[in-house]
VMD Tcl script that builds the backbone (N, CA, C; Angstrom):
set m [mol new atoms 210]
animate dup $m
set s [atomselect $m all]
$s set {name element resname resid chain x y z} {
  {N N MET 1 A 18.035 0.966 20.437}
  {CA C MET 1 A 16.948 2.250 20.643}
  {C C MET 1 A 16.739 3.475 19.665}
  {N N ILE 2 A 17.842 4.229 19.951}
  {CA C ILE 2 A 18.230 5.599 18.985}
  {C C ILE 2 A 17.582 4.419 18.107}
  {N N ASN 3 A 17.809 4.363 17.108}
  {CA C ASN 3 A 17.455 3.803 15.482}
  {C C ASN 3 A 15.809 3.145 15.473}
  {N N TRP 4 A 15.466 2.922 16.516}
  {CA C TRP 4 A 13.864 2.888 16.570}
  {C C TRP 4 A 13.182 4.208 16.719}
  {N N LEU 5 A 13.759 5.565 17.312}
  {CA C LEU 5 A 13.409 6.230 17.204}
  {C C LEU 5 A 13.786 7.478 16.499}
  {N N LYS 6 A 14.681 6.998 15.707}
  {CA C LYS 6 A 15.116 7.843 14.416}
  {C C LYS 6 A 13.769 7.224 13.086}
  {N N GLY 7 A 14.216 6.553 13.277}
  {CA C GLY 7 A 12.781 5.697 12.605}
  {C C GLY 7 A 11.916 6.135 12.103}
  {N N TRP 8 A 11.160 5.690 13.940}
  {CA C TRP 8 A 9.450 6.707 14.236}
  {C C TRP 8 A 10.052 8.341 14.164}
  {N N TRP 9 A 10.598 8.994 14.102}
  {CA C TRP 9 A 10.475 10.600 13.542}
  {C C TRP 9 A 10.754 10.820 12.535}
  {N N HIS 10 A 11.537 10.236 11.383}
  {CA C HIS 10 A 11.344 10.178 10.099}
  {C C HIS 10 A 10.418 9.746 9.609}
  {N N GLY 11 A 10.154 8.475 9.882}
  {CA C GLY 11 A 8.831 7.900 9.210}
  {C C GLY 11 A 9.159 6.676 7.648}
  {N N LYS 12 A 8.482 5.779 7.392}
  {CA C LYS 12 A 8.926 4.848 7.008}
  {C C LYS 12 A 9.131 5.236 5.220}
  {N N TYR 13 A 9.938 4.819 4.368}
  {CA C TYR 13 A 10.726 5.368 3.339}
  {C C TYR 13 A 9.630 4.875 2.159}
  {N N ILE 14 A 9.021 5.148 1.722}
  {CA C ILE 14 A 8.292 5.179 0.857}
  {C C ILE 14 A 8.666 5.354 -1.185}
  {N N GLU 15 A 8.548 4.138 -1.716}
  {CA C GLU 15 A 10.303 3.626 -3.027}
  {C C GLU 15 A 8.725 5.170 -4.251}
  {N N PRO 16 A 9.095 5.743 -4.837}
  {CA C PRO 16 A 8.972 5.788 -5.995}
  {C C PRO 16 A 8.031 4.754 -6.361}
  {N N PRO 17 A 7.391 5.482 -8.169}
  {CA C PRO 17 A 6.759 3.918 -8.593}
  {C C PRO 17 A 7.714 3.923 -9.734}
  {N N LYS 18 A 8.191 3.216 -10.492}
  {CA C LYS 18 A 8.889 2.275 -11.307}
  {C C LYS 18 A 8.604 3.411 -12.977}
  {N N PRO 19 A 9.198 4.310 -13.470}
  {CA C PRO 19 A 9.042 5.145 -14.408}
  {C C PRO 19 A 8.921 4.224 -15.866}
  {N N ASN 20 A 7.644 4.788 -16.605}
  {CA C ASN 20 A 7.445 3.658 -17.586}
  {C C ASN 20 A 8.486 4.038 -18.989}
  {N N SER 21 A 8.315 3.299 -20.115}
  {CA C SER 21 A 9.119 3.683 -21.414}
  {C C SER 21 A 9.175 5.011 -21.382}
  {N N HIS 22 A 7.571 5.531 -21.782}
  {CA C HIS 22 A 7.564 7.044 -22.181}
  {C C HIS 22 A 7.093 8.118 -20.734}
  {N N ASP 23 A 8.162 7.374 -19.404}
  {CA C ASP 23 A 8.475 8.577 -18.437}
  {C C ASP 23 A 9.066 8.366 -18.256}
  {N N ALA 24 A 10.304 8.091 -18.807}
  {CA C ALA 24 A 11.767 7.993 -18.523}
  {C C ALA 24 A 12.716 9.285 -18.251}
  {N N TRP 25 A 11.945 10.171 -18.551}
  {CA C TRP 25 A 12.562 11.495 -18.114}
  {C C TRP 25 A 12.554 11.896 -16.986}
  {N N ILE 26 A 11.331 11.489 -16.381}
  {CA C ILE 26 A 10.799 12.205 -15.244}
  {C C ILE 26 A 11.977 11.719 -13.940}
  {N N ILE 27 A 12.165 12.527 -13.675}
  {CA C ILE 27 A 13.013 12.086 -11.972}
  {C C ILE 27 A 12.113 12.072 -11.168}
  {N N MET 28 A 11.660 11.549 -10.561}
  {CA C MET 28 A 10.885 10.833 -9.523}
  {C C MET 28 A 11.485 10.773 -7.749}
  {N N THR 29 A 11.031 11.120 -6.743}
  {CA C THR 29 A 11.992 10.772 -6.025}
  {C C THR 29 A 10.657 10.292 -5.033}
  {N N GLY 30 A 11.417 9.309 -3.867}
  {CA C GLY 30 A 10.606 8.490 -2.678}
  {C C GLY 30 A 9.997 10.069 -1.788}
  {N N CYS 31 A 9.169 9.251 -0.463}
  {CA C CYS 31 A 8.787 10.073 0.499}
  {C C CYS 31 A 8.437 9.281 1.556}
  {N N TYR 32 A 8.580 10.399 2.618}
  {CA C TYR 32 A 8.594 9.431 3.543}
  {C C TYR 32 A 7.141 9.790 4.496}
  {N N GLU 33 A 6.553 8.460 4.890}
  {CA C GLU 33 A 5.068 8.696 5.649}
  {C C GLU 33 A 5.472 8.139 7.100}
  {N N LYS 34 A 4.817 9.437 8.040}
  {CA C LYS 34 A 5.056 9.481 9.048}
  {C C LYS 34 A 3.677 8.588 9.707}
  {N N HIS 35 A 3.935 8.561 11.111}
  {CA C HIS 35 A 2.796 7.486 12.074}
  {C C HIS 35 A 1.831 8.717 12.415}
  {N N TRP 36 A 1.200 9.022 12.823}
  {CA C TRP 36 A 0.363 9.246 13.205}
  {C C TRP 36 A 0.743 10.495 14.638}
  {N N THR 37 A 2.096 9.562 15.653}
  {CA C THR 37 A 1.951 9.967 16.728}
  {C C THR 37 A 3.632 10.989 16.405}
  {N N SER 38 A 3.808 10.010 15.735}
  {CA C SER 38 A 5.427 11.248 15.209}
  {C C SER 38 A 4.836 12.909 14.550}
  {N N LYS 39 A 3.492 12.553 13.073}
  {CA C LYS 39 A 2.879 14.290 13.175}
  {C C LYS 39 A 2.415 14.950 14.052}
  {N N LEU 40 A 2.346 14.569 14.994}
  {CA C LEU 40 A 1.786 15.314 16.704}
  {C C LEU 40 A 3.284 15.395 16.700}
  {N N ALA 41 A 3.861 14.815 17.373}
  {CA C ALA 41 A 5.279 15.387 17.641}
  {C C ALA 41 A 6.261 16.510 17.092}
  {N N HIS 42 A 5.445 16.448 15.679}
  {CA C HIS 42 A 6.098 17.674 14.641}
  {C C HIS 42 A 5.597 18.569 15.104}
  {N N MET 43 A 4.307 18.495 15.505}
  {CA C MET 43 A 3.442 19.436 15.559}
  {C C MET 43 A 4.179 19.922 16.146}
  {N N LEU 44 A 4.299 19.653 17.571}
  {CA C LEU 44 A 3.878 20.112 18.867}
  {C C LEU 44 A 5.374 21.016 18.740}
  {N N VAL 45 A 6.388 19.962 18.320}
  {CA C VAL 45 A 7.789 20.757 18.038}
  {C C VAL 45 A 7.339 22.455 17.390}
  {N N LYS 46 A 7.373 22.062 16.237}
  {CA C LYS 46 A 6.938 23.062 15.726}
  {C C LYS 46 A 6.195 24.598 16.500}
  {N N PHE 47 A 5.032 23.826 16.806}
  {CA C PHE 47 A 4.345 25.180 17.989}
  {C C PHE 47 A 5.194 25.511 18.176}
  {N N TYR 48 A 6.323 24.894 19.668}
  {CA C TYR 48 A 7.224 25.433 20.561}
  {C C TYR 48 A 8.350 26.583 19.845}
  {N N LEU 49 A 9.037 25.196 18.658}
  {CA C LEU 49 A 10.093 26.486 17.895}
  {C C LEU 49 A 9.093 27.792 17.784}
  {N N GLU 50 A 8.426 27.990 17.406}
  {CA C GLU 50 A 7.408 29.337 17.040}
  {C C GLU 50 A 7.180 30.024 17.624}
  {N N HIS 51 A 6.097 29.621 19.252}
  {CA C HIS 51 A 5.938 30.458 20.449}
  {C C HIS 51 A 6.808 30.157 22.068}
  {N N TRP 52 A 8.013 30.022 21.221}
  {CA C TRP 52 A 8.332 29.770 22.820}
  {C C TRP 52 A 8.497 30.574 23.977}
  {N N LYS 53 A 8.631 32.162 23.600}
  {CA C LYS 53 A 8.407 33.561 24.629}
  {C C LYS 53 A 7.599 33.447 24.722}
  {N N PHE 54 A 6.024 33.198 23.988}
  {CA C PHE 54 A 4.632 33.430 24.673}
  {C C PHE 54 A 4.917 31.946 26.028}
  {N N ILE 55 A 5.085 31.098 25.413}
  {CA C ILE 55 A 5.018 29.740 26.446}
  {C C ILE 55 A 5.431 30.221 27.935}
  {N N TRP 56 A 7.105 30.562 27.911}
  {CA C TRP 56 A 7.999 30.233 28.580}
  {C C TRP 56 A 7.268 32.148 29.616}
  {N N GLY 57 A 7.030 32.895 28.912}
  {CA C GLY 57 A 6.133 34.049 29.573}
  {C C GLY 57 A 5.307 33.898 30.411}
  {N N SER 58 A 4.153 33.274 29.911}
  {CA C SER 58 A 3.083 32.383 30.473}
  {C C SER 58 A 3.231 31.823 31.333}
  {N N ILE 59 A 4.064 31.163 31.740}
  {CA C ILE 59 A 4.342 29.548 32.896}
  {C C ILE 59 A 5.378 30.965 34.067}
  {N N VAL 60 A 5.924 31.579 33.639}
  {CA C VAL 60 A 7.036 32.466 34.819}
  {C C VAL 60 A 5.391 33.435 35.048}
  {N N ALA 61 A 3.913 34.154 34.748}
  {CA C ALA 61 A 3.262 35.069 35.063}
  {C C ALA 61 A 2.652 33.835 35.628}
  {N N ILE 62 A 2.043 32.866 35.232}
  {CA C ILE 62 A 1.645 31.817 36.241}
  {C C ILE 62 A 2.143 31.016 37.617}
  {N N PHE 63 A 3.280 31.168 37.787}
  {CA C PHE 63 A 3.891 30.424 38.578}
  {C C PHE 63 A 4.138 31.699 39.908}
  {N N CYS 64 A 4.196 33.103 38.899}
  {CA C CYS 64 A 4.536 34.193 39.891}
  {C C CYS 64 A 2.712 34.700 40.422}
  {N N ALA 65 A 1.801 34.154 39.801}
  {CA C ALA 65 A 0.481 34.776 40.834}
  {C C ALA 65 A 0.265 34.018 41.559}
  {N N SER 66 A 0.550 32.685 40.756}
  {CA C SER 66 A 0.429 31.398 41.848}
  {C C SER 66 A 1.616 31.691 43.657}
  {N N ILE 67 A 2.729 32.352 43.148}
  {CA C ILE 67 A 3.053 32.278 44.563}
  {C C ILE 67 A 2.239 33.503 45.230}
  {N N LYS 68 A 1.753 34.538 44.817}
  {CA C LYS 68 A 1.534 35.579 45.363}
  {C C LYS 68 A -0.280 35.148 45.733}
  {N N PHE 69 A -0.536 34.935 45.637}
  {CA C PHE 69 A -1.576 33.785 46.277}
  {C C PHE 69 A -1.950 33.040 47.278}
  {N N LEU 70 A -0.263 32.745 46.831}
  {CA C LEU 70 A -0.703 31.230 48.447}
  {C C LEU 70 A 0.179 32.243 49.629}
}
mol reanalyze $m
mol bondsrecalc $m
mol representation Tube
mol addrep $m
């Protein structure tokens, strides 16, 4: 299960094309192609890591306001 989750998170590795004889001096690396759900998860994690103070502050404020009105 852990290996499947790692494979889903990183995506499928795409091999670079084989260079021709005149392109032999170019160093090409492959890339990872992520599933759309993995892209969405990466986007949500990135948003949380950039705005965690605002998110937790809003949660605490909403919680305190709901307790006050109850």
